[in-house]
C-alpha positions as CSV (number, residue, x, y, z in Angstrom):
1,M,15.4,-26.1,-4.0
2,G,15.3,-24.4,-0.6
3,H,12.5,-23.2,1.6
4,S,11.7,-19.6,2.2
5,K,10.8,-20.2,5.9
6,P,12.6,-22.2,8.6
7,E,11.7,-25.8,9.2
8,T,9.2,-26.3,12.0
9,A,7.6,-29.1,14.0
10,I,4.2,-30.8,13.2
11,E,3.1,-29.7,16.7
12,I,3.1,-26.1,15.4
13,F,0.7,-27.0,12.6
14,D,-1.4,-29.1,15.0
15,Q,-2.1,-26.0,17.1
16,L,-4.0,-24.4,14.2
17,E,-7.7,-25.1,13.9
18,I,-8.4,-24.9,10.2
19,R,-12.0,-25.6,9.3
20,S,-14.3,-25.5,6.3
21,G,-16.9,-22.8,6.3
22,R,-19.7,-21.5,4.0
23,V,-19.8,-17.9,3.0
24,V,-23.3,-16.6,4.1
25,A,-22.8,-12.9,3.5
26,V,-20.4,-10.7,1.6
27,E,-20.1,-6.9,1.9
28,P,-17.7,-4.4,0.3
29,F,-15.1,-3.0,2.6
30,P,-14.1,0.4,1.3
31,E,-12.6,1.5,4.6
32,A,-9.9,-1.2,4.4
33,R,-6.4,0.0,3.5
34,K,-6.1,-2.7,0.8
35,P,-9.1,-3.7,-1.3
36,A,-11.1,-6.3,0.7
37,F,-14.5,-7.8,1.4
38,K,-16.2,-8.3,4.8
39,L,-17.2,-12.0,4.9
40,T,-19.7,-13.7,7.2
41,L,-18.8,-17.4,7.4
42,D,-20.8,-20.3,8.9
43,F,-18.5,-23.1,10.2
44,G,-21.3,-25.2,11.8
45,E,-20.8,-26.8,15.2
46,P,-18.8,-26.3,17.3
47,V,-17.4,-23.0,15.9
48,G,-20.6,-21.3,14.6
49,V,-20.6,-18.0,12.6
50,L,-17.5,-15.8,12.3
51,R,-16.6,-12.7,10.3
52,S,-13.4,-12.0,8.3
53,S,-11.8,-9.3,6.3
54,A,-10.5,-10.9,3.1
55,Q,-8.4,-9.4,0.3
56,L,-10.1,-11.2,-2.5
57,T,-11.3,-8.4,-4.8
58,H,-8.7,-9.0,-7.5
59,R,-10.3,-12.2,-8.7
60,Y,-13.7,-12.5,-7.0
61,H,-17.0,-10.6,-7.0
62,V,-19.7,-10.8,-4.3
63,E,-21.7,-13.4,-6.4
64,D,-18.6,-15.6,-6.8
65,L,-18.2,-15.8,-3.0
66,L,-21.8,-16.0,-1.7
67,G,-22.6,-19.6,-0.8
68,T,-19.2,-21.0,-1.6
69,Q,-17.0,-23.0,0.8
70,I,-13.7,-21.8,2.1
71,L,-11.0,-22.9,4.5
72,A,-10.0,-20.6,7.4
73,V,-8.0,-20.6,10.6
74,V,-10.6,-20.2,13.3
75,N,-8.5,-20.1,16.5
76,F,-6.5,-16.9,16.0
77,P,-7.5,-14.0,18.3
78,P,-9.8,-11.4,16.7
79,R,-8.0,-8.6,14.8
80,L,-9.3,-5.1,14.2
81,V,-9.1,-4.1,10.5
82,A,-10.3,-0.5,9.9
83,G,-12.7,-0.8,12.9
84,F,-14.0,-4.2,11.7
85,K,-13.5,-7.2,14.0
86,S,-12.0,-10.0,11.8
87,E,-12.4,-13.2,13.7
88,C,-10.8,-15.8,11.4
89,L,-8.2,-16.0,8.6
90,V,-9.5,-17.1,5.2
91,L,-6.8,-19.2,3.4
92,G,-5.6,-18.5,-0.1
93,V,-2.5,-18.8,-2.2
94,I,-0.8,-15.5,-3.1
95,N,0.7,-14.7,-6.5
96,P,4.4,-14.1,-5.9
97,N,4.4,-11.3,-8.5
98,D,1.3,-9.5,-7.2
99,P,0.5,-9.8,-3.5
100,G,-3.0,-8.5,-4.1
101,D,-3.8,-11.5,-6.4
102,I,-5.1,-14.2,-4.1
103,V,-6.8,-17.5,-5.0
104,L,-8.9,-19.2,-2.4
105,V,-8.0,-22.6,-1.0
106,R,-11.3,-24.5,-0.6
107,P,-12.8,-27.9,-0.4
108,D,-13.9,-29.3,-3.7
109,Y,-16.9,-31.2,-2.2
110,A,-20.0,-29.4,-1.0
111,G,-21.5,-30.1,2.4
112,T,-18.4,-29.9,4.6
113,P,-18.9,-26.9,6.8
114,G,-17.3,-27.4,10.2
115,W,-14.9,-30.2,9.0
116,E,-11.4,-29.7,10.2
117,L,-8.3,-29.8,8.0
118,G,-6.1,-32.7,8.8
């Protein structure tokens, strides 16, 4: 079985800062081109609080997300999404038959905000 992307070096992965964060606020984002939420995430020290636009509306509701832990890339430059500054990339797996169907990748143990993926 082949890969869909070219082989790369571990040094590329090592440049990503992927941390655990806790969702502290969730807002609808009707202005986004694709259905999404505005998330406020607390990554603890040294990152602090960041915001993200996340296309999670297919499987999740506000109450499913509030207080939960997620994984996100926190060292990408901010990106404007429909006038909203998205400061990190929340990680999820994408249904190959429906790109709008995303399932979060998250730590299964509470109390890990700020911990780095390694």
